[in-house]
N, C-alpha and C positions, 0 to 999 in steps of 0.2 A: 475509596472517594467520598463514603460514605464518612468517615473520620473528617476528611478534607474539610469536605462540605460542613461540616458541623462545625468548624474552626474560623473558618472560611466568613462565616455566616452568627458567628457569635455574636461581634463588636468590640473580640480584645486582637496583641497583637500576640502569635504565639513563632519566640523562630530559637536554631539552638544554636551551638557554637559548640566546640573542640579547644585545648589546651590551642592553638594556632589565634582563638579569640576571632577572625574568620566565621565570621556567618553559613551557618548552613544551607543549599541549594533550596530546604523546606520553610516552606514559613504562612502560615496567613493573612487571610490578605487587605485588611484594616494595617499590616504596617505599609506597606503601598504610598494611605494616606500619613498616618504615619511619619516616615523619612521620606516619605517625596516621590520614591519610587525605591523601586530593591533595592535591599539591606543584601541582600547574599552577594558569597565573599568581598566584604566587607567587617572591617574589624569592630565590631562589639564596643573595642572602648569609644571609637573616637564617634560611634554614630550614636552612641545614649551623652558621652559626656562632654561634643567637640569642644565645648570652653574653658574649661574647668580638669587641669592637667592633676591635681592633685589626690580631685575624681576619681578618671581615668591611673593611676599609682596605688589606689587604692581597690579599683574595684578590681586591676593587673593580681593585684597580692594576695586576695581575697581568695581568686581564682585560681590559682597557681594551689594554694593551700587546700582548697574542694575539692582539689579533682587528683589529689597525693592522699586521699580518704578513704579507707575504705572503710567506713561506717558511719551512713546517712545521716548520722544524725549529727555526728562533731562536722561534718560535710556543710549540714540544715547550720549549725554555729557560726559557719567561716562567716556563707551567704547573707547569712543576718545582718552582718554588718555594714552592709552597701545602704546603699538612700532609698530608705518607700514610694517615695516618688520626684517623676526627675520633671525638668523641665527640658520639650521640644520645639524648637520655635514658638505660637503663639499656647500654646498645649501642654498640662500638665497630666503627665501620666503615671499611675502609680504599675510603683514595678517590684514586681515576687519573682525571687532565683530558686528557680528549683535542679535538685543534684540528678540525673539520671547515667547511664552507664557510660564513663569515659567521658561526659559534655556532661554543658549547662542548661537548661531549659529556662527562656525568660517569659515571663507572663504580664502582656501590657495594656494597660485600662485606662481608657480615655478621664477621669474626675475632671477635666476641664471647667466644667457646669458645674460639679455638684462644689470645685473652690468659687466658686465667682460666685453662687447661691449663700455659700458659710460666712461668705464675706460682706454683698450685701447684704444679707441677717447681720452681722455680726456691727457693720454701719448703723445698722436700726435696732441694734439693740444700743450700740451708743447714747442716741439721737433722743429715743424715750428717756433712758436713765438722763441726761442734759437735761430732761423736758419733766421729768418728776420733781427734778432737782431746784427745781423753778416755781414752780407748783409748790414744791411739799414743803423746801428753805429759803421762804419768798426774802425775808429778809438779809439772813446770811445771800442768797445768789447774788442780790440789789446791792447788798452790803463788799461786797469782796470785786466787786465790777466797779462798781463806785471808788472802789481804795487804786484799785488799777490803775485807769484811768486815769485817778492822779496823779498815780508814780509817772504817767507815757507824758501825758499835759508835763512837768516837769522835767521832765528832762535828761541833760548830761548835765548840763549847768550846774543841775543839786546835790550832784557829789564830785561836784571840782573843791579836790584839798579833803576832802572823806577818805576815812579806810573803803578800799576795794571788798575786803572781808564781809564786809557792813552788805553793800550790791553786790555778793553773793546770798548771804543766806537770803535778801530780798527779794532773789528770786529764786532758792530750793523751798520757801515759804509760799509764796506764791502759787511752784505746778502743782504742787502738796493741798492745796487748796482747790485749785480748778480740776486734780486729778480727784477728789474727796469730791466736788456738784459736776461730776460727769462729760465736762469738756470737753472737745475730742483732736482741736487742734490746737489748744493755745498751750495744755503741760505738755505735749511731745515739736513746741519751738521754742518752751521755756528750757528744756530737759535738754534739747540742743542749744542754748547758745549757754548756759552750765557747763559744759564738753568744752568749748570754745576760750570758757572764764578759764577750766583746768588747765589747758592745753598755753596757756600767756606766761601761766607761772607767776613766780615774781618778776619776769623780765617787764612787763607790763606798770605804770602807777596807774591810782582810780579814776586817770583824767582820763586815759589811753581804753583801762576798759570798759566802763561809759561808754564812750563813743565806741567801742563796740555794741554792747549793749540796745544801745538808740539806733539801729546803723537798721534795724528790722522799723517794721512797720507794724509795731503792734495793736497796733489801732485797728487796722483791716484783719490780724489776726484774731481779734478780739472781736470784731464786725462778724465776721464768718462763723462765728459759734453763734454768736447773739441773735442770727439769721434765721437758725435750724428754732430756736424759741421764738423768735417772736413771727415765723409761717406758722409754727404749728399754735400757740394761742395770740395772735392778734394784733396790735396795736397797742389795742383797750391795757393788756397784762402788760406794757413792757413800759408802758403811761403810769402804771400805777407807784411806778415804785416811790418809798415811802410815805405812802399813803396810810395813813391811821386809821384803824373799820372802828368807829366805836355806834349803842347801840342807841337805838333814842331817848329811852332814859337817861340814860348818861349827858348825851347832849343836851337834854333839859338844867340836863343839871349843875353840867359847868355854866350852862349861861344864863340860871338865880347865884349861881358863885361868883361871875365876876361883873356882872348888874347888883349884886351885892345881895342881896333882896333874900341870899340862904339864910337856916337858921342857923346860928352862931356854933349848935351841937355836932348840926356835921360836915362840918367843916372840915373836918381832921377828917373826915371817911369820905369826902373830894379830894382834896390831898393827894392821898393815902392812893387817890382809883387815878389822878391825871398821873404820878410819881410809875404808880404800876403799867402805865399808857410805854410810858419809851422804857421802857424794865424788861429785862428779861430773866427764865427759872435759870438760874447753874444746870441744875438739876439736863435741864430739859435739853440744854446748850451742851455738858459734854455728853447728854443718850447720843443725841445725832451721830455720832460718830460712829455707832453700830451700823450703823448700816455703810461707810469705809472697811471697817473690821470684816465686819464677812466678803467685800467686796476682795481685798485683799487674802483677804483666807484663804478666796475658793482658788483666785488664783495661783497661788500655789499650793493645795491640795492640804490644809491644812484642815483641822475642825474646832470651831473655835464654839464656845457655848455667848447665846445674850446675854452684850455687856450689862451689869447689873450695875447698875446705879442707888446710893445711898446717902440716907444723913441727910442733914438740914436743908430744906427748899431754898435757896435762898437769890432775892432776885440785885440785878443784875444791870452796869450802862453796859449798853452794846458798843458804845461809844468808845468804850475804857478800857472794858475787856476784850475787843475783839481782836489786838494783838496777839493777845493772852492764847484765847481759844483755838486761833486757828493756828498757833503751833502748837498746841496741845494734838495737832496732827501728826507730830514725826514724833512723837513717845507712843501714842498708837501705833503708828503703821510698822515702830518697831519692834515693841511688843508683837505682834505678829509677823513679822518679817525675821528678830534678831530673837523674837523669846522664846515662844509657843516650839516643843518643836513638832512635825511629822505621827501619823497618830500611829505607824508602826515602832516608830523611839518609844516613844510613850509607852505603851504597852511594856517593850521589852525592856520603861523601870518603871515597871509598877503601875507607874500612873492610869488614869484611863487615857481612852484618845482624842478625847473632845479637852486641848484649855481650854482656859478662863482666865479672865482680862473684871474685872473690876474697876466701882471707883467712890471712895466714902469721902464724903463733902461734914466738914464739922465748923461752928464755929465756936470760936474761945478764944477767951481776954481779946474780941478786940480785933481779929482777924481770922480768917479762914485758913483753915487744915484741910486741903485735898490729896486724897492716899491713892493714886492712881498703881494701880495691882494685876500684875499673872504670876501664872504657871508652870514660868517652864524652865529651863534651861536655870536662867540666870548668865550674869554678864561674863567673861574670860576677860578676866582680868592680866590674867599673865599674858593671854594675846594679844588684848588688847596694848597693856603694855611694851610689849615686842614691837607692835606697829609704831605706834607712840616713836623710842628711839628710831625706829627708820624714817620716819617722813619729818621728824624735827631734830634738831643742834643741839636741842636741849639733856640735862640728865634728871631725865623720868624715872631713876627710880626709888626714890619717895613721894612720886605722886599717890596721891590718895585715888576712890576709886570716880568720885564726883569730878578732881583735875584729868583724868583717861577721855572723859564718856563726854564733858563738857568741853576741851581740847580742839580748837578750831582746825579742820581737816583730816581729824583722823578718823577711824573706822576699821572697824574689823575684817571690813571685804574690801580686797584688793582691787578688785575692778567694779564701776559705777552701774547701777542699773537704776529702770522710771521709778525703781519705790526708794531705793537707799545708798548708801556706797559713796557721797560725796562727803561724809565728814562736816556738817556746815549745822542739819536740821535741830542737835542738840543743843549747837551753842545760839541758836536763834532761841528755840526754848527758855534757855538760860538769863539772854537778855531780857524777853519780856516780860516773864517774874521780875527782873529788876526791877525794869522801866515802872512795875508800881508797885517797887516800894517792897520788895518782899523776896524770898529766894526759897534753895529748895535744894536736895539731899536727897541720896542714894540709900539703897537697902538690898545690896542685892545678897543670898545664897546658890552656894553649885548646886544645880538639881533641880532646887524648892522654888527659883519665884524672884523678882524685879520688884521692890518700890518708886516711885518718883514721890516724894514726900514735898509738898508746896505747902509756903507758908507766905500771906497773903496780909497784911497789913485791911486793915475794913474800915470805911470808910480807905481803898485805898493811899497810896501815897505819890500821886500824879505831879510833873510837877507843870506849873500851868489853867486847876482845878481847885 
């Protein structure tokens, strides 16, 4: 009686059953609340998984094997295959299955409140990430918003007669950009549309694909995210987009320059100052990817050292280089997702458990040379070649590594995730560097890592500029 009283007041549900799966008459009082009445005599598989036939089959199979075992440790191994969390109505219960003498005991703990709190914490973390991104990377934040707003305003009409693959890559790049900036609703919506475009396959032309994409209320989705920033930082912050701050001394020099009152010897310095205001440091712009790298590595449970960016500090026009810089998110994302191994794997091959990603920038003979390297596993060329053969009608036997990596729709992954697997990100990288009149090549060594080497004329050869 004393033990029963303790169990009844523990807040946990205790019940047991034998090979027939019928709950025994003895159970703790919280089970009444969990199941909306007495569970005695009812099949435990239907109590725990009433709407999931697959889960019921799994439970029956694991219980049958566990009850056959005389070794309790082997019985526990079978029971460990059962779900640890079970949803019953509005409750989430933690379930522990324990072997007894010719029976199984189930211990149920209500973790509904904990799960709700964890979800709330996750939402708050996401909200704070976006606010920090807006403050820390203000120019990138507002540039991305402005570019996406322009994309939405142009609408489906802009894509009539255009290759639907370009639309697909555009959606993919926007998803990566807004993921990096900590947006909550927009990346999820873009991922959903990517999946819908993929399901369309080759059946639809560009006009049909665009009609489906722009059927969404993108402005509404964007505003839902921006409202988070507006609530935290106010309308004044949102109104400051595109505003350039200068010191009082600079303002005086610029005014004297405009009025022709500046000494001729000072004119070159002022012109350089004015040019610097609308340019950004390439090293700093690439260094900003460190945050994304560590967000992804934490999500994948990998260890990656801080991004090292070295070499010449070149200032670039963000309007010209913006698409290229945003496309580099695909390179860094793939370096973490596909390149850097998990700590155990790295240690087993004699590497440090902490992976490294570096970037070197050089000005060479009127051009920029940008080398992005990781010390991961390298690219599995033959696996990529087999995937290309499965997904295309072309003879890929003679394709080199660049052909395979930059081919549209080819990925080592058989299933897409929100991080990668669509096979369009690297195509976007190649397209963006070629728009600058540049080129990219790949050097990958099995077990040692991969280098992406970009060569871009400087100033870049951009049509219309």
